[in-house]
PLY file of the C-alpha trace (Angstrom):
ply
format ascii 1.0
element vertex 63
property float x
property float y
property float z
element edge 62
property int vertex1
property int vertex2
end_header
-13.57 -17.39 -12.06
-12.24 -13.61 -12.98
-12.02 -10.89 -10.99
-12.55 -7.41 -11.94
-11.17 -4.12 -9.88
-13.52 -1.14 -9.87
-10.64 1.54 -9.77
-13.19 4.37 -8.57
-13.86 2.17 -5.13
-10.44 1.33 -4.89
-7.82 3.21 -1.61
-4.85 0.59 -2.21
-5.54 -0.22 1.06
-4.00 -3.63 -0.04
-5.83 -6.53 1.60
-6.37 -8.45 -0.60
-2.77 -8.34 -1.62
-1.97 -9.13 1.66
-4.11 -12.32 1.61
-3.49 -13.33 -1.98
0.41 -11.89 -3.43
0.01 -14.54 -6.20
-3.26 -13.37 -7.04
-2.81 -8.73 -6.41
-0.57 -6.53 -6.14
-1.15 -2.69 -6.09
0.19 -0.41 -10.17
2.43 2.10 -9.73
-0.52 4.87 -8.39
-1.35 2.70 -5.54
-4.99 0.92 -6.85
-5.12 -2.55 -6.88
-4.19 -4.58 -10.28
-5.12 -8.89 -10.38
-2.52 -10.41 -11.98
-4.28 -13.60 -13.00
-6.76 -14.36 -15.21
-8.33 -16.29 -15.13
-8.01 -16.93 -11.24
-6.13 -20.47 -11.28
-9.30 -22.85 -9.70
-6.87 -23.65 -6.72
-6.00 -20.19 -5.73
-10.49 -19.35 -6.25
-11.00 -19.52 -2.15
-8.25 -17.09 -1.49
-9.16 -14.43 -4.50
-12.98 -15.01 -2.71
-11.50 -13.97 0.80
-10.46 -11.22 -1.05
-13.20 -10.27 -2.44
-14.83 -10.29 0.30
-12.44 -8.88 3.06
-11.90 -5.55 0.80
-12.77 -3.24 3.17
-13.94 -0.71 -0.23
-15.99 -3.82 -1.82
-14.01 -2.69 -5.48
-13.48 -6.22 -6.20
-15.95 -8.22 -8.12
-16.05 -12.33 -8.89
-16.97 -12.76 -12.38
-17.52 -16.40 -13.90
0 1
1 2
2 3
3 4
4 5
5 6
6 7
7 8
8 9
9 10
10 11
11 12
12 13
13 14
14 15
15 16
16 17
17 18
18 19
19 20
20 21
21 22
22 23
23 24
24 25
25 26
26 27
27 28
28 29
29 30
30 31
31 32
32 33
33 34
34 35
35 36
36 37
37 38
38 39
39 40
40 41
41 42
42 43
43 44
44 45
45 46
46 47
47 48
48 49
49 50
50 51
51 52
52 53
53 54
54 55
55 56
56 57
57 58
58 59
59 60
60 61
61 62
């Protein structure tokens, strides 16, 4: 699986970073970037949780 970030929606709340710091980080402009592409199979649950808990619905699962 892959995760895409909608930069128009992202506010840099970093909820995803708190859930999965090995998959997400903030760039210099405080937008989330995905650090693993594709997401490793053993980390898909954390990625799904990050998608579900994003307060701005800025993360999308791509298969």
